[in-house]
N, C-alpha and C positions, 0 to 999 in steps of 0.2 A: 592877756597881752602876749604878743610873740615878738621876740627880739633875738639878736645874735648872743651867744653865750660869752661870758667873760672868763677865759681860762684862768686868769690870774687869781680870781676870787671864787670861782664856781666849779673848779675841776673836781674837787672831792664830792660835792653834792651831785654833780653830773654822773660820776662813777656810781654813786649809790642808787640813783634813779635808774641807770642802765642795768645794774645788777638786779634790782628788784623786779624790773619789767621784762628783761631779757636774760633770764638766769642760766641759760645754756652755755654762756661764755664767761670766762673769768675776766671781767672788765678791769678789775684792779691791776691785773697782770699785763693786760694788753694796752691800756689807755695811753701811756706815754709814747709807746712805739707807734700805735695806730693814729692817734690824734695829733701828736706834737712833733714826732721825729720823721714824718714822711718826707722823703727827699724832694718832693714837688711842692712842699708847703704844708702848713697846718690844715687840719680838717676844717671845713666851714660848717658850723653847727648853729642851728636855731633852736630856741627853747620857748615853750609856752609856760608862762609863769602866772601864779596867783596874784591878782592885782593888789591884794592887801599884804600878804606875807612875803611876796616875791619868791616863794618857793617854786622849784621847777616841777611842772606838771607833765610836760611832754618834751620829746627830743626828736629832731630830724637832722641827720648828719650827711655830709657829702665829702668824700675823700678824693683829693686831687690826683690826676694822672696826666702825664704827657702822652699824647695820642698822635699816631701817624695817620694822616688822611691824604690820599692822593699824592703821596710822596712828600708832603709837608708836615710840619709840626703843628699840633693844635692843642687846646686846653680841654681836658675831659675830667669827669667826676664819676665815681661809682657811689651810688646812694645806699645808705644802710643805717643800722642802729636807730630805726624809727620806732618810737613807743609813746604811749599815753598812760599815765597813772590810772589804775582801774577805777578809782573813786571819781575820776573826772572824764572817763572815757566816753567819747561820743563821736559819731561820724563827722559832725560839723566841725569840731575842734581839730580832728585829724586832717580834714580837708584843708582847713585854714593854715595849719602848720606846714603841710607839704606844699601848698600853693606858695607860701612865703619862701620856702626853701628854693623852689624852682625859679621864682621871680628873682630871688637874690642871686642865684647862679647866672641867670640871663643878664642881669644888670652888671654883674661882676666880670663879664667877658668870657664866660664859658662857651665852648663850641659844641661839646657833646656831654651827655650824661646817660648812664645806663643803670638799671636796677634789676634785681632778681626778687620780685615781690612775693610775699606770702598771699594766701587767699584773702586775708583781711585787708592787706595793702592793695590788692586788686580792686576792692570796693572803693577805696579812697581814690584810686586813679580813675575809676569809672565816673565818679562824681566830678572829677577834673576834666572829663571828656577825653581821657587817654586810655588806650587799650594795650594789652600785651601784644607786641608786634614781632616777637621772635620767640623761639623755644629752645631751651637747653635740654638736650637728651643725655641721660647717663647711658653710655655704651659699656656693656659689661662682657667680660670674657671669663668663663669658669676655668680655673686652673686645677682645683681639686674638688672631688664630688662628695667627700666624706660627710661634711656638715649637712648638705642637702639630703643625703640618703638617711642620715641619722634622724632627721626630722620626721621621716615617714616610716622607717623601719625601727621598731623598738627592741628587737632582739640584737644585743650587742655584737655577737659573733657574726651573725648574718649581715648586719650593717657594715662591719669591717670588711668582710669578704666582698660584698657588692661594691663598697667604696674603692677597694684596691683594683678590682676589675675595671671600674669606671675611670679611675685615674690613668690606667694603662691606655684606655681608649682616648682620653683627652690628650695624652702625650703623643700617641700615634697621629691623631688629628693634626697636631702641630708640626709634623715632620717637615712639611713644606715651608714652615715659618722658621727657616734657618738664617743665621747671620751670613749675609753675602756682601760682596763688595770689599774694596781695599780700604776699610776703615778700622781704626783702633777705637773701641768703645770702652771707656772706663769711667769710674766715679771720680770726680774732681772736687776737692775741697775748696771752700771759699777762703779768701775773697776772690771773686771773679773779675777779671780786668776789662779794659776798654775794648779788647777784641770782640767781646760780646755785643757792645754797643754798635760797633762798626759792622759786624756780621749781620746782626738782626736788621739794621737799617738797610743793608744791601739786599737781604732776602725778602723784605716786605714789599709786596707788589705796589705799584703806583696807584692801583685801584682799590687797595685794601684800607680798612679802618681798624685799628687795633691799638691797644696800650703799648707804648714803646718799651720793649724789654731792654732797657739800657743796663749797663753794669751797676749803676747806683740803685736802680729799681730792683734788680735781681738780688743784690746783696742785702738790701733792706727787707724786701718782701719774703725772702726765703732763708738767707743765712742768719739774719738778725731776729727772726720771729721768736718771741719769748716763750711760746708754748709748744709749737710743732717742729719736729725735726724733719728736714727734707734731704733728699739725695739728688745730686745733679750728675747725669751721665753725659759725656761729650762724645761726639763722633769726629775723629780727626784722621786726616791723611797726612802722614809725616807729622808736622807740627801745626798744620792749618786746621782751623775749626770749620766743620761743615754742618754741624747741628748739635742740639742738646735736648734732653728730656729731663724733666724734674718730677719726682714722685715722692709720696710719703705713705706710711703704713699706719693703719688703725687696727691693731689686733691681727686678725687673720685676713684682713682685706687691705688692698693697696689701691691708691688713687693716683692717676697721672694728672699732674697739675699744669704742666706746660710741655708742648712739643713744637719746637721751632727748628727748621732746617732749610737748606737751600733747595731741596727737591724731595719728591716722594720716595726715591730710592734710599736716601739717608733716613727719612722718617721711618720707613719700614724696617731698616736695620736697627734703629733705636728701639722700636716696638719689639722686635724679635729678641733683643738683648734683655729688655725689661721683662718679657714673658719668661725667659730662661731664668732670670734672677728670682722672679716670683715663685717659680716652681721649686727652685733650690731652697727657698726660705719658707716653704710651707704655706704660701698664700693660697687662699681659697678662691677669691674673686679679684680680678684686676679691672678697674673701672676707669673710664675716660669721659667726663662730661664734655659735650661739644654742641655748638649751635647746629640745629638740624639743617639750616640752609647753607652751611659751609661745605665745600667740596671735600674737605678732609674726612668727612664721615664715610666716604666711599673706601678710603684706605683702611679705616678701622674695620669695616665689614669684611674686607678682603683678608684681614688678619684675624678674623674669628670673633670680633666684638659684635654684640647684638644689642639693639636699642631696648632700653627698659623704661623706667619712669621718666616723665617729662616735667620740666619746670618752666614757668613763664618768664619772659624777659621783656623789659620796657626799654626801648632805645629812643633817645631824644636828641634833637639837634637845636642849636640856638643861633639866631642871626638877628642883628639889629635890636637886641633886647627882647626878642620874642622867641618862644619855643614852638617846635613842631615835632610831630612824630616821624620817625624814619619810615620810609615806604618800603614795600616788599623788595623792589630791585636793590635799594641801598642796603637792606639788611643782609643780603647775600654777600656783601663786601666785608662784613664784620667778622673778626676772629675774637672770640672770647673763650677762655678756658676756666678750669676750676680755680686756678690761681687768681682770677679776676673777681671771684666771689669773696667779698670782704667780711660779711657778718651774717 
């Protein structure tokens, strides 16, 4: 049997099932924030349950998002935390669970949904006659070469010498990536105010489809995250906001989670500042996941980022209670960043 979860009575069991089947995340730490405190409403979650014991066998979750589409507001969801208990795992049950989830979203007035599916999840979508119709590419920029060289050169002194020389080359390569323009770029602590809501709405093209980066979303998604610490850099002229970049570090690597600005000149300045900070902080690789169909990839490549591994994306639209896949032309209108990847 598949039905909506009852948060009041089943939250603890839901967390246990998620932790057992998706152990790479601390679900006990994230649950209240992700499922219950989302500023756009609680997550919509369906569970497959044992008909006799009523124990949870599988989970399919959808996290609500306000979306901008053609200059108007729409209802969107990012899909995630899908799992089936190993003892009951079958493609048939997985397909039924995800079908129920999508039908529930369609019936509930959703306009869009998107997913970053695993290989196993792609098999489920294939049975639903849905295909990956977009690709998220991790664009990477090497900042320091020491780690890479040490993997191939086992003599410590030689590896250090080669690393130092390579680092000089990487620094020289970035000579042209200097901070230009009359902007002040600094890290700004939360809470972030309504100027972010107004600015992001103004900068969003009428032809674009993206999650609305409102102030309440930014504060919830980044400032209130219970596990990860983020840094937000703003580009301002005098006191006016012209753009921002959000990033976080994992050990020796740094990931750009969001880059939103009024034009490419501001985006380039924010990228240049982030590269300079990464070099000062000893970062080895700076990464920026980006939809390959988005024109922003051209700026990343001009700033020395190169495409690495790719991840599939499923983009869906709903109308009249029915779902359909986003076509190639529409997918080019989407902006998705690492910050949109929820689980």
